[in-house]
Phi, psi and omega in degrees: 000122186263185177251159166299118190268070176189159180287155171270120184265189177214142173216143174291127186222089181059239184275004192232149164255116185262127173279138185202152163261135174231118188227152178091179185310131186292330181272002183289157174290146200264143166243136179238115184252131187237129185276170175237200185247140353261077191234192172201198182299342187284347173298343187247015176309323183258346172290311189300315177296331177289327170281325176288329176285345171272004174098015180263146162277129197239126173240133182222100173269145168290127174296165178298143185088006196227143170044226189271002178287136189224144167287148188278333184235143174287337186273353183282140183292136179277083184261118183256009180300143181303332177295326184287321178297320178290315178304321181297326183295317178294316181300331174298311169316303188296322181294325181266007180055045176251120190283319194211139180218157166275121183256152178204142188193167167221157183060231184305314178300335184277319178297318182295319180287336174286327169303312186297310181306320186279314189267342179225064182295333181293346176266348191245103179297323181190170186226134166245107186240113179286128187075011169077224187280117188240016187282127176192175185247181178293327185301311182300322183295347182271347192273121172304140169258192183285156177308314184294327172293322181289327183302308184306333182263025187314321190286346174299313189287331176295316175299335182290337179256155182298320179306315182291324181295316181296318181297322187282321173306319184280327196228043184302303183297320181293321179297306177313309187298316178305317182287325165308320188285316191279329182281338181221065195301345188239012179262120185257080176273154181266178183297316187297318187297314181299316182299321185298324175273325181298333170311316178302339171289341177296344176319136186290344177255014186292309178307313176298314185295313171307308181293321179295318184300311187291318182291327179297317187294330179272005180079019189255000177221145180265165178269208183241149181300319187292355174247008184294328182287324178292317181294325179294318167305318180288329173303329178281003180046056180298143182298150172255117186267342183285152176312129185228147156237124175260148184236155174206137179273144181287345179232044179281119189266003183266145171310128178204149183282159180279149185299328180292345183277337181235006181300317182292351173283345180256105190257002177256188175308121180221146178218144169251136176235122163255137189252125183269185177091019170085037178276128179264203193286326183272069193305302189300331178277331182270335178220063184303311193295320184289324184283320176292324178298322180293316176301310178299320177297317178291324182288339185274352182279000000 
């Protein structure tokens, strides 16, 4: 498992200075790849060259709270709500003067990509979404699930406590390794691969962003007024009209909906692909060829 073989740049994006990779021909059709938690841009290390060799310009930013991305002011709320992350994504495209891109992501990144596709379809040529439709509001987070489903979300409840915040701050890398192992039980990653991505979690805002994200989902933390309209629209579970391929691994150990549960949310050209061979939650790093094939298929439409 290698590293992204290009320099990390910086660009001013709203309240952030965003670290990102920009690979491939500058005039090529743009693909934007978004990572999840607790991962980073190196989830796409083997996907990027597959896309650039096909003529695409590929952008891979660090999300707020990861890697070299920094808040521009100490006074800005360390907000991890999905609406804020999605607005960051649109602002990132604006900052690089990209009118339209094919978006692809998993985990938090899959949610952000889906939100952009739903609310700003004019900015999205197409979508590749691991685990499909991940858009929702706070109200649904307050609804009790089955015991088995609640058990799978154990870390949400841990993060809801101050003990959980302190525990995550003290043991961030050990916690991340545990999530990697449980979310991808058949992925035999080595220490170098883990350490390369875990370095992104040393960001000074990381713990605050992660804790706020999960507390917001349970309705235990407020967002910010400037994102209230976006959050309200997300609570209505808007349809995604752009061409989409949803992906799922056959060994995803992280909580995720079944494809039949979300297919109706995609009202444009839509296809689902389940990939076998023990592919877990970090789909692009575990199955880079399958991920790249889906991106290229959507981008060609």
